[in-house]
C-alpha positions in Angstrom: 23.5 15.8 7.5 24.2 17.7 10.7 21.3 17.8 13.1 19.2 16.1 10.5 18.0 12.6 9.8 20.4 9.6 9.6 20.2 7.9 6.3 21.7 4.4 5.4 22.0 3.7 1.7 22.9 0.1 1.1 24.2 0.7 -2.4 24.5 -2.4 -4.6 25.2 -5.1 -2.0 24.0 -8.3 -0.5 23.1 -9.1 3.0 26.1 -9.2 5.4 26.4 -9.7 9.1 28.1 -6.3 9.9 24.8 -4.6 9.0 23.8 -5.5 12.6 26.5 -3.1 13.8 24.9 -0.1 12.1 22.0 0.0 14.7 24.5 -0.4 17.6 26.1 2.9 16.8 23.4 4.9 15.0 19.7 5.4 15.1 18.7 5.1 11.4 15.8 7.3 10.3 15.7 6.1 6.7 17.2 3.1 5.0 17.4 2.8 1.2 17.6 -0.9 0.4 18.0 -2.7 -2.9 15.4 -5.4 -3.7 16.1 -6.3 -7.4 17.2 -9.9 -6.6 20.0 -10.1 -9.2 23.4 -8.6 -8.5 22.0 -7.3 -5.2 19.6 -8.4 -2.4 16.2 -9.6 -3.3 13.1 -8.9 -1.2 13.8 -11.7 1.4 17.4 -10.7 2.1 16.5 -7.0 2.0 13.9 -7.6 4.7 16.5 -9.4 6.7 18.8 -6.4 6.3 16.0 -4.1 7.6 15.6 -6.4 10.6 19.3 -6.0 11.4 19.5 -2.3 10.9 16.1 -1.5 12.4 15.4 1.9 10.6 12.3 4.0 11.3 11.5 4.1 7.6 12.6 2.1 4.6 12.5 2.8 0.8 13.1 -0.1 -1.6 15.3 0.7 -4.7 17.1 -0.9 -7.6 14.1 -2.9 -8.9 11.9 -2.8 -12.0 14.3 -1.0 -14.3 15.6 -4.1 -16.2 13.8 -7.4 -16.9 16.4 -9.3 -14.8 15.5 -7.4 -11.7 12.6 -9.4 -10.5 12.2 -8.2 -6.9 9.0 -6.1 -6.3 7.9 -3.8 -3.5 4.9 -6.1 -2.9 7.2 -9.1 -2.3 9.4 -6.9 -0.1 6.4 -5.8 1.9 5.4 -9.4 2.5 8.9 -10.3 3.7 8.9 -7.3 6.1 5.5 -8.5 7.5 6.8 -12.0 7.9 9.7 -10.6 10.0 7.4 -8.4 11.9 9.4 -5.3 11.0 8.3 -2.0 12.6 9.9 0.0 9.8 7.5 2.1 7.8 7.6 1.1 4.1 7.6 4.0 1.6 7.4 3.0 -2.0 8.3 6.0 -4.2 7.5 6.8 -7.8 10.3 7.8 -10.2 10.9 11.5 -9.8 9.0 11.7 -6.6 10.6 13.9 -3.9 10.8 13.3 -0.2 11.4 15.9 2.6 12.9 14.5 5.8 12.8 16.2 9.2 14.6 13.7 11.3 12.1 13.7 14.1 
């Protein structure tokens, strides 16, 4: 998005050390991070990823859709607080829209 917000979408991944490089080269406005805890990061590893990337705002994703995905936004919020994250947590409802201005 030219002249707009910088978004980092983790996709279906786990925590990896190169996430720390993202914040060295980009100021991330919004990070979309998986918290499901099976096949992807859970709340604890996702919070650690947020610590590495240091976004202004974070939206948890890939949770609550199948019984095996046990991570929750509440657990993620606790993990963010444990790590003293400054990222603003935004938990969205299915179908909810978000307008970003990049400021």
